[in-house]
VOGU-3710 file (C-alpha; in Angstrom, 3 decimals, decimal comma):
1> miskifkgql> -0,005/0,320/0,070  1,441/3,444/-1,247  1,982/5,919/1,889  0,399/9,219/2,041  3,902/10,871/1,981  5,016/8,988/-0,889  1,485/10,078/-2,737  2,075/13,564/-1,621  5,559/13,578/-3,340  4,228/12,193/-6,440
11> lliallavtt> 1,402/15,042/-6,557  4,225/17,553/-5,756  6,436/16,195/-8,814  3,083/16,380/-11,211  2,352/19,735/-10,072  6,100/21,152/-10,808  5,765/19,239/-14,105  2,711/21,363/-15,169  4,164/24,609/-13,744  7,403/24,357/-15,264
21> nlvaqadfkt> 5,726/22,838/-18,672  8,234/20,262/-18,698  7,644/16,751/-20,349  9,923/13,670/-20,793  8,811/13,094/-24,008  6,987/14,890/-26,897  5,144/14,916/-30,360  6,107/17,302/-33,048  4,217/18,002/-36,156  4,538/19,951/-39,514
31> dyfkihidgr> 1,868/20,116/-42,371  3,380/16,551/-43,621  5,208/14,878/-40,928  5,247/14,051/-37,143  8,149/12,576/-35,056  7,914/11,482/-31,494  10,889/12,054/-29,193  11,010/9,616/-26,215  12,354/10,209/-22,622  15,868/9,283/-23,550
41> gyitsmkntt> 16,203/11,779/-26,280  15,552/9,342/-29,343  13,136/9,818/-31,928  11,226/6,523/-32,026  8,309/7,609/-34,675  8,428/9,345/-37,954  4,972/9,661/-39,711  3,561/10,373/-43,164  0,580/12,466/-41,919  -0,905/12,952/-45,625
51> vhphkefspa> -2,200/9,446/-45,752  -4,521/7,569/-43,272  -3,533/5,618/-41,313  -0,425/7,811/-41,131  2,576/5,595/-42,305  5,527/4,993/-39,991  8,900/5,339/-41,471  10,996/4,664/-37,903  12,486/1,224/-37,705  11,295/-0,429/-34,552
61> dkpspllsly> 14,744/-1,853/-34,121  16,639/1,400/-34,603  15,614/4,519/-32,747  17,627/7,637/-33,720  19,492/9,917/-31,142  18,373/13,498/-31,656  21,820/14,457/-31,124  25,096/12,543/-30,847  28,342/14,087/-29,239  31,968/12,950/-30,903
71> dggkkvyyep> 35,344/12,703/-28,895  37,921/13,195/-31,536  40,622/12,148/-29,298  38,937/8,791/-28,279  37,198/8,262/-31,421  33,921/7,357/-29,591  30,176/8,816/-29,872  28,447/9,834/-26,917  24,316/9,355/-27,234  21,736/10,693/-24,949
81> vkatyskakk> 20,309/9,105/-21,694  17,764/11,442/-20,657  15,616/14,184/-22,462  13,069/16,891/-21,095  11,242/19,242/-23,150  10,069/22,897/-22,257  6,814/23,755/-24,124  7,377/27,550/-23,144  10,884/27,943/-24,136  10,832/25,403/-27,193
91> eitltfsnqs> 13,877/23,628/-25,833  14,858/20,208/-25,397  17,633/19,267/-22,738  19,689/16,113/-23,341  21,918/14,365/-20,833  24,394/12,349/-22,339  26,327/9,174/-21,431  29,305/11,177/-20,665  27,328/13,642/-18,217  27,344/16,494/-20,604
101> variglvaqq> 24,244/18,526/-21,005  22,928/20,126/-24,152  20,249/22,636/-24,682  18,450/22,191/-28,225  16,059/24,718/-29,772  13,152/22,712/-31,345  10,832/24,845/-33,440  8,308/23,182/-35,619  7,565/25,527/-38,683  4,784/24,695/-41,229
111> kyfrmtllsl> 6,876/22,507/-43,319  9,862/21,622/-41,306  11,497/21,353/-37,956  14,395/23,940/-36,882  16,883/22,374/-34,471  19,812/24,460/-32,980  22,219/23,654/-30,570  22,380/26,366/-27,995  24,562/25,236/-25,221  26,723/22,059/-24,290
121> aprkgiegiq> 28,693/21,743/-20,920  31,035/20,213/-20,084  32,348/20,081/-23,429  35,975/18,678/-22,912  36,904/16,341/-25,617  33,859/16,722/-27,640  35,436/17,704/-30,951  31,917/17,589/-32,820  28,129/17,226/-32,491  26,077/15,090/-34,969
131> wgpyhtnitn> 22,404/15,526/-35,609  21,431/11,715/-35,801  21,991/9,510/-37,616  18,195/9,414/-38,242  17,193/6,078/-39,248  14,338/5,234/-41,559  12,970/2,220/-43,057  12,934/3,775/-46,781  15,104/1,434/-49,018  14,494/3,238/-52,379
141> lfgeiigvar> 16,942/6,354/-53,159  19,384/8,078/-50,690  20,876/11,605/-51,335  24,295/11,239/-49,703  24,935/14,987/-50,532  22,279/16,699/-48,782  21,015/13,916/-46,625  17,747/12,628/-47,903  15,877/9,422/-47,947  13,343/8,981/-50,579
151> dtsdavnyai> 10,831/6,465/-51,683  9,851/7,898/-55,524  7,293/4,870/-56,098  3,597/6,031/-56,614  2,603/3,734/-53,867  4,757/5,373/-50,914  5,876/8,722/-52,570  7,740/9,999/-49,464  10,905/11,379/-48,621  12,651/12,480/-45,215
161> gmlalndntl> 15,638/14,874/-45,348  17,745/17,337/-43,365  19,423/20,836/-44,403  22,275/22,656/-42,855  20,827/26,056/-41,779  24,532/27,763/-40,953  27,904/27,149/-42,722  29,617/25,100/-40,158  27,054/22,444/-40,214  27,819/20,061/-42,672
171> ggtsdlqgda> 26,051/16,906/-44,385  27,680/13,696/-43,031  29,067/12,156/-39,903  31,485/13,771/-37,102  34,051/11,019/-37,553  34,650/11,796/-41,156  38,347/12,371/-41,807  38,974/15,918/-43,632  35,109/16,728/-43,795  34,848/15,206/-46,937
181> apfqyiihsp> 33,456/11,717/-47,665  35,592/9,052/-49,570  34,911/8,850/-52,921  33,938/5,405/-53,796  31,126/2,645/-54,581  28,703/1,346/-52,370  26,174/-1,456/-52,945  22,840/-0,378/-52,673  19,688/-1,613/-54,966  17,279/0,934/-55,141
191> dpklyplpgn> 14,590/-1,797/-56,138  15,699/-5,484/-55,103  12,912/-6,834/-57,226  13,764/-5,269/-60,461  17,863/-5,341/-59,553  18,405/-8,283/-56,992  21,784/-8,322/-55,551  23,886/-11,173/-56,750  25,034/-13,558/-53,884  28,455/-12,238/-53,569
201> lyegqvftlg> 27,287/-8,870/-52,639  25,182/-7,297/-49,748  23,654/-3,958/-49,064  25,940/-1,411/-47,635  29,259/-3,298/-49,018  31,769/-0,688/-50,179  34,043/-0,932/-53,178  36,962/1,096/-54,550  36,575/3,288/-57,892  37,725/1,585/-61,099
211> gngisdvafy> 41,013/2,608/-62,938  44,461/3,632/-61,582  43,232/6,450/-59,344  44,604/9,123/-61,912  42,106/8,922/-64,940  38,832/10,356/-63,613  37,177/8,815/-66,580  38,272/5,392/-65,474  36,743/5,760/-61,870  33,359/5,018/-63,208
221> ahkepyyrtl> 33,688/1,213/-63,784  30,297/-0,373/-62,844  27,294/-0,374/-64,978  25,138/-2,328/-62,726  22,334/-0,071/-61,181  23,310/-1,487/-57,718  26,774/-0,105/-57,825  26,214/3,426/-56,391  28,973/6,067/-56,498  29,149/8,353/-53,281
231> ygnaagvdkk> 29,713/12,108/-53,079  29,320/12,376/-49,519  28,005/10,567/-46,421  25,055/12,362/-45,316  23,067/9,451/-46,051  24,077/5,933/-45,999  22,305/2,378/-45,828  22,514/-0,664/-43,639  22,678/-4,331/-44,437  18,772/-4,063/-45,116
241> grisisyhsr> 19,250/-1,400/-47,389  17,450/0,920/-44,926  18,566/4,599/-45,268  19,853/6,928/-42,519  20,725/10,586/-42,490  23,051/12,787/-40,426  24,548/16,314/-40,352  27,345/17,561/-38,059  29,407/20,379/-36,908  33,045/20,802/-35,546
251> drsqkreiyf> 35,063/22,801/-33,076  37,365/24,302/-35,893  39,332/26,453/-33,361  41,424/23,598/-32,055  44,303/22,266/-33,494  44,134/18,817/-34,915  45,646/16,189/-37,235  43,937/14,339/-39,942  44,818/11,353/-42,097  42,904/12,233/-45,521
261> slipnmpank> 42,361/11,341/-48,644  39,511/11,642/-50,977  40,089/8,461/-52,683  41,748/6,617/-49,883  42,072/2,980/-51,078  43,938/3,526/-54,301  47,722/3,820/-54,637  47,988/6,827/-56,436  45,946/8,628/-53,681  47,070/7,501/-50,437
271> pnhidvqplp> 46,168/9,446/-47,279  48,370/12,208/-45,965  48,989/13,518/-42,540  47,807/17,194/-42,518  47,861/19,474/-39,716  44,777/21,333/-40,041  44,489/25,220/-39,702  42,464/26,172/-36,571  39,834/28,787/-37,378  39,249/30,673/-34,116
281> gvdyigssva> 35,642/31,245/-33,414  34,215/28,500/-35,932  32,219/26,433/-33,393  29,596/23,990/-33,202  27,322/26,069/-30,857  24,710/27,307/-32,943  24,853/24,315/-35,286  21,416/24,580/-36,935  19,492/22,093/-39,016  16,021/21,601/-40,713
291> lwgspdstal> 14,446/18,368/-40,674  11,587/17,705/-42,664  9,394/14,903/-44,300  6,731/15,370/-47,252  5,553/13,519/-50,373  8,622/13,213/-52,515  7,025/14,349/-55,689  6,551/17,807/-54,194  9,442/17,952/-51,852  11,769/20,017/-53,969
301> mnvvknivls> 9,604/22,926/-54,830  7,152/22,646/-51,781  9,714/22,195/-48,860  12,955/22,270/-49,505  12,611/25,559/-51,407  10,476/26,861/-48,423  13,267/26,086/-46,140  15,570/27,927/-48,267  13,760/30,806/-48,510  12,609/30,700/-44,972
311> eklpypting> 16,121/30,562/-43,533  17,433/32,820/-46,035  20,136/30,193/-47,393  21,448/30,848/-50,781  19,140/31,241/-53,532  20,577/31,591/-57,055  18,167/32,407/-59,661  18,211/32,302/-63,402  15,408/33,788/-65,820  13,600/34,316/-62,750
321> kwvkdpaafv> 13,514/30,937/-61,432  15,477/29,056/-58,498  18,154/27,073/-60,264  16,859/24,240/-58,616  13,791/24,154/-60,237  13,444/21,725/-63,060  11,859/24,495/-65,188  14,949/26,479/-64,751  17,473/23,820/-66,261  18,855/24,920/-69,233
331> pdaitsgnmy> 21,917/23,730/-71,468  24,820/25,879/-72,124  27,020/26,484/-75,177  30,641/25,251/-75,055  33,172/26,697/-77,512  35,748/24,843/-79,383  37,910/26,071/-82,473  38,553/29,675/-81,389  36,068/31,456/-83,805  33,530/33,510/-82,305
341> dsiisytdrl> 31,595/35,099/-84,840  28,412/33,187/-84,915  28,525/31,890/-81,023  26,307/34,809/-79,866  23,815/34,187/-82,509  23,869/30,450/-82,323  23,293/30,559/-78,387  20,602/33,047/-78,873  18,805/30,845/-81,456  18,966/27,851/-79,185
351> gfkaislydq> 17,302/29,592/-76,173  20,294/29,109/-74,130  21,596/31,622/-71,566  25,494/30,901/-71,051  28,816/30,441/-73,209  31,569/28,469/-71,715  34,866/29,835/-73,443  36,506/26,431/-73,093  38,997/26,535/-75,964  40,586/29,603/-74,177
361> gflrpdrgne> 42,236/27,184/-71,721  42,667/27,500/-67,893  41,862/30,746/-66,178  44,436/30,884/-63,332  43,515/32,870/-60,233  46,426/35,528/-60,312  45,830/38,150/-57,703  48,751/40,294/-59,601  46,263/41,436/-62,263  43,765/42,701/-59,866
371> gyidgknfgk> 40,988/40,789/-61,928  41,854/42,251/-65,349  42,591/39,240/-67,321  42,885/41,204/-70,589  45,058/43,952/-68,993  43,745/47,248/-67,331  43,314/48,605/-70,819  41,701/45,507/-72,034  44,538/45,481/-74,718  44,789/41,850/-75,023
381> kplkltsgnl> 42,247/40,264/-77,570  42,084/36,558/-77,130  38,535/36,012/-78,808  39,010/35,689/-82,574  36,205/37,204/-84,928  36,547/38,020/-88,662  35,842/41,625/-87,776  38,362/41,874/-85,375  39,363/40,225/-82,187  38,013/41,077/-78,738
391> shkefsemaa> 38,604/41,188/-75,197  36,403/39,348/-72,871  34,964/42,642/-71,786  34,115/43,419/-75,299  32,664/40,083/-76,295  30,509/39,907/-72,898  28,965/43,418/-73,873  27,859/41,925/-77,128  26,550/38,627/-75,473  24,464/40,726/-72,857
401> kygimigrtp> 22,572/42,424/-75,462  20,853/38,986/-75,988  20,748/38,158/-72,354  23,642/35,502/-72,695  26,583/35,058/-70,086  30,045/34,061/-70,757  32,532/32,263/-68,859  35,864/30,411/-68,471  37,435/27,436/-66,671  39,555/28,286/-63,632
411> itnslapgtk> 41,417/25,890/-61,623  39,627/26,637/-58,406  42,157/27,660/-55,854  45,394/26,226/-57,194  47,884/29,040/-57,031  49,973/28,239/-60,312  53,852/28,816/-60,746  54,428/32,452/-62,047  51,494/34,049/-60,326  51,420/36,469/-57,382
421> daspipsdsl> 50,709/34,079/-54,270  52,887/31,429/-55,861  56,123/32,327/-57,369  58,793/34,185/-57,571  57,571/35,584/-54,167  55,544/32,942/-52,479  52,531/34,063/-50,097  53,240/33,720/-46,244  49,423/32,473/-46,632  49,983/29,118/-47,912
431> cyqqkrllvk> 48,431/25,963/-46,569  50,892/23,519/-45,329  50,778/19,728/-44,319  53,397/20,001/-41,694  55,634/22,366/-40,065  59,179/21,649/-38,867  62,230/23,708/-37,679  65,528/24,148/-39,578  68,466/22,599/-37,308  71,164/24,461/-38,728
441> sidaadtiil> 71,601/27,511/-40,582  72,149/27,246/-44,291  73,585/29,895/-47,044  71,990/30,242/-50,431  73,908/27,461/-52,005  73,655/24,516/-49,406  71,542/21,412/-50,135  72,220/20,019/-46,322  68,992/20,821/-44,945  68,567/19,308/-41,249
451> vndpkyleei> 65,115/19,169/-39,971  64,187/18,620/-36,120  61,676/15,626/-36,694  61,312/13,639/-39,735  57,861/12,513/-39,026  55,717/12,061/-42,257  58,196/14,170/-44,430  58,732/10,937/-46,393  55,121/11,590/-47,797  54,728/12,945/-51,221
461> asweghcanl> 52,789/15,978/-50,908  48,985/16,001/-51,704  46,517/13,184/-51,101  45,990/13,082/-54,956  48,218/11,851/-57,466  51,441/12,401/-55,175  53,188/14,142/-58,163  56,800/14,035/-57,345  57,686/17,447/-59,135  55,204/19,257/-56,450
471> nmvkigkeli> 56,895/17,880/-53,481  58,304/21,055/-51,710  59,015/23,080/-48,715  58,819/26,866/-47,933  61,389/28,406/-45,653  61,039/32,374/-45,669  60,352/33,377/-49,268  62,142/30,466/-50,988  60,579/27,154/-52,301  62,692/24,229/-52,197
481> hymgvsdkpp> 62,100/20,781/-53,745  63,187/17,572/-52,118  62,346/13,990/-52,236  62,456/11,903/-49,017  64,036/12,313/-45,686  67,080/10,289/-44,055  65,935/7,498/-41,717  68,593/8,290/-39,393  69,809/11,462/-37,312  70,711/13,712/-38,133
491> yrllnvkrgy> 67,804/14,172/-40,456  67,939/15,884/-43,631  65,702/16,377/-46,741  67,146/14,194/-49,590  67,376/15,281/-53,300  67,192/18,898/-52,645  66,867/21,625/-55,216  67,099/25,214/-53,982  65,197/28,225/-55,466  62,241/26,012/-56,906
501> wktspeshat> 59,852/27,845/-59,223  62,181/30,521/-59,591  61,930/31,584/-56,137  65,425/33,185/-54,848  67,688/30,730/-52,806  68,599/32,641/-49,622  70,160/32,167/-46,278  68,174/30,831/-43,345  69,004/30,849/-39,856  68,734/27,852/-37,364
511> gdtiyklqvt> 65,473/27,536/-35,984  63,619/29,080/-38,938  60,212/27,458/-39,833  60,090/24,750/-42,645  56,625/24,336/-43,969  55,791/21,060/-46,059  53,322/22,761/-48,567  50,088/21,455/-49,423  49,595/21,146/-53,292  47,545/19,964/-56,089
521> vnygydglip> 48,461/17,716/-58,841  50,430/18,140/-62,024  48,865/17,567/-65,705  48,710/21,453/-66,072  47,000/21,989/-62,629  50,095/22,444/-60,647  49,658/24,757/-57,811  49,839/25,500/-54,202  46,936/25,509/-51,862  46,129/28,567/-50,074
531> nmqlqdkiae> 45,415/28,754/-46,229  41,857/29,889/-45,408  42,351/33,291/-45,337  44,032/33,705/-48,619  41,439/31,221/-50,108  38,756/33,967/-49,114  40,633/36,469/-51,330  40,763/34,062/-54,111  37,103/33,659/-53,999  36,606/37,407/-54,000
541> yyaevcking> 39,192/37,673/-56,756  36,528/35,596/-58,975  33,915/38,015/-58,149  35,892/41,020/-58,985  36,853/38,992/-62,484  33,269/38,872/-63,160  32,607/42,552/-62,508  35,692/43,640/-64,561  35,449/41,580/-67,588  31,520/40,935/-67,698
551> lsyydfdgqe> 32,155/37,119/-66,832  29,257/35,254/-65,012  30,009/31,609/-65,737  32,627/29,511/-64,324  33,668/25,820/-64,773  35,496/25,162/-61,684  38,017/22,549/-62,612  39,792/20,863/-59,801  37,166/21,762/-57,172  37,984/19,046/-55,063
561> flfnnghgyy> 41,293/21,103/-54,297  38,999/23,055/-51,865  39,241/20,101/-49,729  42,963/19,880/-49,498  43,370/22,204/-46,466  41,292/19,649/-44,225  38,206/21,626/-43,676  36,288/19,695/-46,697  32,921/20,876/-47,300  32,898/23,773/-45,088
571> sakrffgkmf> 35,807/25,073/-46,999  33,911/24,906/-50,103  30,796/26,207/-48,638  32,843/29,105/-47,115  34,672/29,573/-50,667  31,553/30,211/-52,827  29,914/32,017/-50,191  32,607/34,533/-50,177  32,728/34,763/-54,054  28,727/35,255/-53,963
581> eraaalgvpy> 28,738/37,701/-51,161  31,532/39,915/-52,804  29,649/39,495/-56,307  26,732/41,172/-54,799  28,551/43,760/-53,281  29,922/44,650/-56,718  26,678/44,495/-58,421  27,206/41,004/-60,054  23,669/39,617/-60,125  24,350/35,814/-60,778
591> irftgatlse> 27,412/33,386/-61,096  26,612/30,276/-62,801  28,861/27,519/-62,076  29,772/23,952/-62,852  32,970/22,140/-61,830  34,624/19,053/-61,206  32,429/17,693/-58,264  29,500/18,587/-56,624  29,275/18,638/-52,670  27,327/19,454/-49,594
601> gswhyqsiwn> 29,540/22,663/-49,595  28,397/23,875/-53,175  24,788/22,567/-53,498  23,280/25,580/-52,942  25,450/27,949/-54,964  26,405/25,516/-57,851  23,630/25,657/-60,846  24,655/22,581/-62,758  27,132/19,775/-63,054  28,212/19,373/-66,490
611> vgggknlyda> 31,174/17,531/-65,961  33,033/14,920/-68,629  31,419/14,436/-71,733  30,869/12,494/-74,910  30,173/8,859/-74,755  31,271/8,576/-70,906  28,094/10,642/-70,221  25,221/10,002/-72,402  25,621/8,346/-75,913  22,614/9,521/-78,032
621> dtrewgstts> 23,630/6,912/-80,653  23,109/3,900/-78,315  20,869/5,691/-76,005  22,814/4,692/-72,840  23,991/6,537/-69,923  27,422/5,853/-70,584  28,410/3,431/-73,326  32,011/3,596/-73,009  31,950/3,910/-68,973  29,417/3,995/-66,312
631> qgkdlrdvty> 30,035/7,829/-65,366  26,567/8,727/-67,007  24,635/6,328/-65,013  26,764/6,818/-61,919  26,408/10,891/-62,025  22,699/10,507/-63,146  22,045/8,600/-59,994  24,023/10,774/-57,741  22,358/13,829/-58,826  18,653/12,685/-59,267
641> anffpagmgg> 18,792/11,488/-55,556  20,090/14,753/-54,322  17,421/17,111/-56,009  20,215/18,234/-58,464  19,954/18,595/-62,333  21,956/15,629/-63,848  24,513/16,410/-66,300  25,188/14,920/-69,919  28,462/16,631/-69,992  30,348/18,677/-72,935
651> nfpikanskv> 28,472/16,701/-75,478  26,195/16,291/-78,819  28,564/18,501/-81,277  26,490/19,707/-84,189  28,535/18,527/-87,172  28,053/18,005/-90,985  26,102/14,784/-90,404  23,853/15,462/-87,400  20,286/15,085/-87,767  17,271/16,841/-86,186
661> eqyehiqais> 15,945/13,305/-84,955  19,044/12,897/-82,570  18,512/16,493/-80,863  14,664/15,665/-80,525  15,672/12,354/-78,725  18,518/14,333/-76,712  16,021/17,110/-75,433  13,563/14,758/-74,399  15,749/12,781/-72,514  17,145/16,291/-71,078
671> vgvgttyslh> 13,353/17,202/-70,301  12,372/13,811/-68,930  15,244/12,827/-66,678  15,906/16,729/-65,625  19,444/17,265/-67,225  21,425/19,921/-68,435  24,333/19,715/-71,047  27,120/21,806/-72,578  26,399/21,702/-76,534  29,930/21,847/-78,372
681> lnqkdvescp> 29,719/24,523/-81,091  32,618/24,797/-83,391  31,624/27,190/-85,668  33,323/25,647/-88,785  31,371/22,425/-88,049  27,936/24,029/-87,487  28,092/25,906/-90,852  28,907/22,405/-92,545  25,691/21,051/-91,050  22,868/21,137/-93,511
691> qkdaifktir> 20,232/20,714/-90,834  21,703/23,511/-88,528  18,461/25,805/-88,710  16,169/22,796/-88,270  18,319/21,667/-85,240  18,212/25,190/-83,676  14,676/25,431/-84,076  13,783/21,740/-82,426  16,094/22,650/-79,344  14,701/25,844/-78,869
701> twenaraana> 11,191/24,414/-78,972  11,757/22,118/-76,285  13,641/24,721/-74,167  10,445/27,095/-74,521  8,095/24,541/-73,386  10,483/23,362/-70,444  10,966/27,267/-69,363  6,855/27,138/-69,164  7,005/24,038/-66,854  4,711/22,546/-69,459
711> fprwvkkela> 5,703/19,008/-68,959  3,575/17,148/-66,176  5,424/14,444/-63,932  3,591/11,603/-66,013  4,834/13,031/-69,196  8,488/13,522/-67,983  8,500/9,669/-67,087  7,463/8,708/-70,607  10,292/11,025/-71,977  12,879/9,431/-69,667
721> dasqsfrlee> 12,060/6,091/-71,468  15,305/6,138/-73,885  13,638/3,433/-76,029  11,014/5,792/-77,073  11,063/8,823/-79,431  9,215/11,960/-79,618  8,667/15,194/-81,594  7,658/18,239/-80,039  5,611/21,067/-82,031  4,884/24,764/-80,909
731> vdannwnlyk> 1,210/25,862/-81,335  1,902/29,344/-79,937  4,003/30,693/-76,891  1,843/28,907/-74,679  0,909/25,425/-76,098  2,575/22,726/-77,639  1,939/19,367/-79,371  3,869/16,281/-78,306  4,071/13,469/-80,741  5,295/9,764/-80,273
741> vnadgsgkrf> 7,543/8,855/-83,619  9,812/6,236/-84,764  13,748/6,510/-84,146  13,954/7,974/-87,715  11,416/10,637/-87,060  8,913/8,981/-88,896  5,358/7,304/-88,098  4,047/10,427/-86,379  1,424/9,948/-83,732  -0,357/12,488/-81,566
751> fvalkrdkay> 0,440/11,874/-77,582  -0,671/14,839/-75,603  -1,087/18,640/-75,849  1,004/20,690/-73,465  0,239/23,987/-71,988  2,141/26,682/-70,143  1,995/26,442/-66,191  0,061/29,618/-64,927  2,872/30,079/-62,294  5,292/30,308/-65,228
761> plsishatas> 4,176/33,312/-67,352  6,140/34,554/-70,526  7,536/37,472/-69,231  9,339/35,692/-66,326  10,755/32,978/-68,509  12,602/35,381/-70,592  13,614/37,796/-67,851  17,032/38,305/-67,303  19,296/36,393/-64,638  19,278/37,452/-61,309
771> mk> 20,600/36,499/-57,826  18,162/37,210/-54,738
//
C-alpha cells in the first residue's frame, strides 16, 4: 500500500512538471510530418501524416538519437540517456552518457523542424556534434550529398531529409576525416525486385573506384544499377538497405591532425597527414538544421525551397527561377575552334543563356592582375572574330544584349607558378601539411637541410596523385624541392633543389620554420593550396574578375582542391559564399557555375554539373547513360537522388552529319530526366551541317516548353524512357503538341497537348538572370 507521504511526493512532482511545462517525451508536427521524441532523447516515430492511417518510417529496432557527441581524441560517440522538453521555451535538454548536457531549440515550422544547438557543458574532449543519425525504413533512393531518404514509388511517394542552416553544419558524420567523404562505390539496390543483388554482394558493401586512381573517366567502372558512387555521407544504408541521414558540426578553433585522402583505397591517392589550420570562432554551438518529411513528388519545390527561402539560405536564380527548379534547367553552349563570329547568334537561337569559352584554356587565379585578365586597358584580344578580335569585356557586352552570359574554366584555388601568391615571391598565407624547424643555418647554396623531426616528411605532397614535381617546402620566401628524408639522425631532406619555381635561394637561420606545403596535382593543374584566409581572397578575386570583364559563368576544374586544407565541405561552402557575397557587393547579380565535383558545400550555390562528356556521359547513338564507362549512369543517379540537375557533359556537337532526330531525342531525355548539358559549338562544323537551322529550332522549341513548366510528371516519365522517340511542335507561345515517332522521325502519332503552367508566365521565363 502506498503511503500518504509518497503520494504527496508524486503529486508535488506532477505539479512541478505542469507549472514548469516540462515533459519527458513529446510529439512534434508539420503539415506533412510527425515525430516522437522519447524520454531518452531518441526519435522513435516518424510518420507521414498526409495518408490515413499515418505511415511509419522509423524502424522499430533502430531509434534515432536526436543529437550525438563526438570525442575526436577517443574516437567515440556519446548518445543521449535522458531528455526533457520545455513547451514554453521550445527547448529540449539532453543528458548524455558522458554527463554532458545540451540545450536544443526545437521549433516546428509549417513545413519543417528547425533544430539549433544552444549550449553544451561540459564539453571537454567533444570535437564535434552530430544530428542523428536519423534512421528510416526507406530503401529506395538515398541522397548522400544533402541527406535525404526518398521513396519515389507511386505507392509510397515520401521523402525524409535535412538541410544545414549555417555554414559550419555539414552533411555527414563527425568521424569523417577531412570533412569530405571518401569517393567510392557502395552496394545498394534501389529496387530489389527489379535489381536483385547477386549472392556475392550485400547492402552497404563498399568498393574502390575503377582505374588507376588518376584518370577520372576510369573511376566509373560499374554499369550495374546496384553499384552506387558516393559523393558524400549525409545519407547511407545498412545491411537491410535502410537509409539513415546525418549532419554534423565541428569545433574548428582547435588544432587537429587528420589522415586524409578523398580516394583513400588506391595507391595513387594514399592519405597524407595534415595539420589542419585552426579557425578561431568557428564552433559547433549554434549548429542548426532543418528536418523535414513530405511527399517526394512535391518535396523539392514545396518544402526544400520553402526552407531555403525561410532560412535565407543561398537562392541563386536564372530567368527569374530558382536554379533547382526543373523548369530552370537549361543547357549551355561550349566553344571549340576559337572562332566566335556566330557563337552568340547560335546560343540565342538555341534559347541557351551561357557560353563557356572552353577553348581559351585554364583561367588561373592571379591576384597580380587585379582581376583584369586582358590587361588594365583590355589590350589583350584573345577572342577571334573576322571583324576583329575582342577582349572578354567587349565580347561579354555583345552577349549581354541577348541576355547571354560568358565564362571561363578556372583551376579553382590552385596557385600556379608565376602567379602573385605562388612565385617568384610565395605568399606567407599558404596551406601546409607539416611544420618543422631548421636545425642548422644554411646559406643560399647549401643542399644539406637538417630538420628537427622527420615524421611524415617522407610522404609525397597532396593526397591526390602524389606528383613528385610538386613535393616542396617553404623557408622564408624560398621554395625548395626535395624527395624523401633520411631515416637516421641527423635528419635531412634528400634530393634537394634550391630556388624552386624561380624563387630566390636565400640564407636561413637556425630555428627558422620549414613548411611542407599542401599542393594540387600536375597535368597542367600544378599549384599551391592557399590557407583559409588567402582562399577567401581568391574567392573574392573571382567575383572581381566577373565585374571587371563581364563574366558570369565558371567551370571550376579542380574543385576538389577546396578539400585539400582539411576543412572539406566547410571550405567549399565558405569559398562559394565569399565569392557570391563579394559579387553581390559589386553588383554582379548571378554567377552560374559547374565544376569537377558536387558537394554539400556547393549544392546551394552550384547551378549545374556538366562534368566530362561524350560517350562517357550520355551516348545519343546507343541511347544509354555511358556506353564506354558507367560515368553517365553514376552521375545521373547521384544528382537525381540529391534533387540536383543531372549533367550530360560537354556533348552532342553539331557536325556535318547531325540530324534533327538526334536532338529531339537528346531534348526529350533532358526534359524527362531533368538534365542539362554543354552543347559543343565549333563554328566551322556548325556551318557544315545542312540541318543546322532545323536543329536550332528543335532545341529552342523544347527549351521554351521546359521554361514554361509545360511537362507534367507523368509525361516526364515517358520522356525518360530512352526506348521511345518523340517530336515536339510549338502551337504558340503557350501551347505545344507532343508526338510519338519512330527513331528515324517517321510514323508521327499524337501523344498529348501541353500548356504553359500559369505560375510560369512568359514574361518571367524570358527575364534576365538575377541573384536574390
